[in-house]
C-alpha positions as CSV (number, residue, x, y, z in Angstrom):
1,M,-31.2,143.7,-2.7
2,K,-31.9,143.2,-6.3
3,L,-29.5,145.9,-7.1
4,L,-26.8,144.3,-5.0
5,S,-27.5,140.9,-6.6
6,A,-27.3,142.5,-10.1
7,I,-24.0,144.2,-9.3
8,S,-22.6,141.0,-7.8
9,L,-23.7,139.0,-10.9
10,G,-22.2,141.7,-13.2
11,S,-18.9,141.6,-11.3
12,V,-18.8,137.8,-11.5
13,L,-19.5,137.9,-15.2
14,L,-16.8,140.5,-15.8
15,L,-14.3,138.4,-13.8
16,L,-15.2,135.2,-15.8
17,T,-14.9,137.1,-19.1
18,A,-11.5,138.4,-18.1
19,C,-10.3,135.0,-17.1
20,S,-11.5,133.4,-20.3
21,S,-10.0,136.0,-22.6
22,T,-6.7,135.2,-24.2
23,K,-3.9,137.6,-24.4
24,A,-2.5,138.3,-27.8
25,T,0.8,136.5,-28.3
26,P,3.6,138.7,-29.2
27,P,4.9,138.4,-32.8
28,P,8.0,136.2,-33.3
29,P,11.3,138.1,-33.5
30,P,12.4,138.9,-37.0
31,A,14.6,136.3,-38.7
32,P,18.2,137.3,-38.8
33,K,19.3,138.8,-42.1
34,P,21.6,136.5,-44.1
35,V,25.2,137.6,-44.0
36,T,27.0,137.6,-47.3
37,P,30.6,136.3,-46.8
38,W,33.4,138.7,-47.6
39,T,34.7,136.4,-50.3
40,H,31.5,136.8,-52.3
41,L,31.5,140.5,-52.0
42,H,35.1,140.8,-53.3
43,L,35.4,137.8,-55.6
44,D,35.4,139.9,-58.8
45,E,38.2,142.2,-57.4
46,L,40.3,139.1,-56.4
47,R,39.7,137.6,-59.9
48,A,40.9,140.8,-61.5
49,I,44.1,140.8,-59.5
50,A,44.7,137.1,-60.1
51,A,44.2,137.5,-63.9
52,E,46.6,140.5,-64.0
53,E,49.3,138.9,-61.9
54,R,49.3,135.3,-63.2
55,Y,48.0,134.1,-59.9
56,E,45.5,131.2,-59.9
57,L,42.2,131.7,-58.2
58,E,40.1,128.8,-56.9
59,H,36.6,129.4,-55.6
60,E,34.5,126.8,-53.9
61,G,31.5,127.7,-51.9
62,D,32.5,130.5,-49.5
63,N,36.2,129.7,-49.8
64,V,38.7,131.4,-52.1
65,R,42.3,130.4,-52.7
66,L,44.9,132.6,-54.3
67,I,47.8,130.6,-55.6
68,I,51.0,132.7,-56.0
69,P,53.8,131.1,-58.0
70,V,57.3,131.6,-56.6
71,N,58.6,132.2,-60.1
72,G,58.4,135.9,-60.9
73,N,57.4,136.9,-57.4
74,F,60.3,135.8,-55.3
75,H,64.1,136.0,-55.7
76,P,65.1,132.8,-57.5
77,K,67.7,131.7,-54.9
78,R,66.1,133.2,-51.8
79,T,62.8,133.7,-50.0
80,L,62.7,137.5,-50.6
81,L,59.8,138.9,-52.6
82,L,60.8,140.8,-55.7
83,P,59.5,144.3,-56.3
84,S,57.3,142.8,-59.0
85,G,55.7,140.6,-56.3
86,L,55.2,143.3,-53.8
87,V,52.7,145.5,-55.8
88,P,50.1,142.8,-56.4
89,L,50.4,141.5,-52.8
90,S,49.8,145.1,-51.6
91,R,46.6,145.2,-53.7
92,V,45.5,141.9,-52.1
93,A,46.3,143.2,-48.7
94,K,44.3,146.3,-49.3
95,L,41.3,144.1,-50.0
96,L,41.9,141.7,-47.2
97,R,42.2,144.3,-44.5
98,G,38.4,144.6,-44.7
99,A,38.0,140.8,-44.3
100,T,37.7,140.9,-40.5
101,D,35.1,138.2,-40.6
102,S,37.4,135.8,-42.5
103,H,40.2,133.5,-41.6
104,I,43.3,133.9,-43.8
105,Q,45.7,131.0,-44.0
106,V,49.0,131.5,-45.8
107,T,50.7,128.3,-46.8
108,G,54.1,127.9,-48.3
109,Y,55.2,125.0,-50.5
110,S,58.4,123.9,-52.2
111,D,59.5,121.3,-54.8
112,S,61.1,118.0,-53.7
113,V,64.6,118.8,-54.8
114,G,67.1,119.0,-51.9
115,D,66.8,118.4,-48.2
116,D,63.3,118.2,-46.7
117,T,64.3,120.3,-43.7
118,I,65.6,123.1,-46.0
119,N,62.4,122.8,-48.1
120,Q,60.3,123.2,-45.0
121,R,62.2,126.3,-44.0
122,L,62.0,127.8,-47.5
123,S,58.3,127.3,-47.7
124,L,57.8,128.8,-44.2
125,E,60.0,131.8,-45.0
126,R,58.0,132.4,-48.3
127,A,54.7,132.2,-46.4
128,Q,56.1,134.6,-43.8
129,A,57.2,137.1,-46.5
130,V,53.6,137.0,-48.0
131,A,52.1,137.3,-44.5
132,S,54.3,140.3,-43.7
133,V,53.2,142.2,-46.8
134,L,49.6,141.4,-45.9
135,Q,50.2,142.6,-42.3
136,L,51.9,145.8,-43.5
137,G,48.8,146.4,-45.7
138,G,46.6,146.4,-42.7
139,V,45.5,142.7,-42.4
140,S,45.3,141.8,-38.7
141,R,47.8,139.1,-37.6
142,N,45.0,137.7,-35.5
143,N,43.1,136.8,-38.7
144,M,46.1,134.9,-40.2
145,E,47.6,131.5,-39.8
146,L,51.0,130.5,-41.3
147,I,51.7,127.0,-42.5
148,S,54.7,125.4,-44.1
149,L,54.1,122.2,-46.1
150,G,57.4,122.0,-47.9
151,E,57.3,119.4,-50.6
152,A,54.0,117.9,-49.4
153,D,50.9,118.1,-51.6
154,P,52.6,118.7,-55.0
155,R,50.5,120.1,-57.8
156,A,52.7,118.5,-60.5
157,D,55.4,115.9,-61.1
158,N,58.7,117.0,-59.5
159,A,60.6,115.0,-62.1
160,T,60.3,118.0,-64.6
161,A,61.5,121.6,-64.3
162,A,57.9,122.8,-65.2
163,G,56.4,120.5,-62.5
164,R,58.9,121.7,-59.8
165,E,58.1,125.3,-60.8
166,Q,54.3,124.7,-60.2
167,N,55.0,123.1,-56.8
168,R,56.9,126.1,-55.5
169,R,54.1,128.4,-54.4
170,V,52.4,130.3,-51.6
171,V,48.6,129.9,-51.2
172,I,46.4,132.4,-49.5
173,N,43.2,130.6,-48.4
174,I,40.4,132.9,-47.3
175,T,37.4,131.3,-45.5
176,P,34.6,132.9,-43.5
177,R,34.7,132.6,-39.7
178,I,31.7,130.8,-38.3
179,P,30.0,133.1,-35.9
180,A,29.6,131.6,-32.4
181,S,25.9,132.2,-32.5
182,S,25.5,129.8,-35.5
183,V,27.2,126.9,-33.8
184,A,24.8,124.4,-32.3
185,L,26.1,122.6,-29.2
186,A,25.1,119.0,-28.5
187,P,23.1,118.6,-25.3
């Protein structure tokens, strides 16, 4: 009987010990690795193209804007790209085709001389010409957006020839796409 009592007591103690023990908590999942935006990885290459081709480059945070003047890149009286404008845009396209995690906005602008409707059309056709070269270079149309702003948002005074020349431009704006996993939804 003593043996049975000792076995029973031992079993109860083992059960109580098992109940009071804590299971080890699993380690937390590793933190996601930070993703470097495409614009940061290729900023030096974009700067080199901009410097060689008389483009302007603006860089703010993760966003990069390439400002392409109409003068020297487009036919003076049309919206056709000149051969001298095709080569640098092809280099830009070669870079941008790897920017699958970026949104590429191509915006055309005009000066304020002439009819607003015509200026809207001219700026759209110039943006389309640039987007076509980018697309031929391998940039996905799904990553691009075309905008025509005509004479809106001038960079300089339209009263002078030099000012009007600055206002006639196409801008390629490259911004990272926000991954859906990083968007917090309100409850």
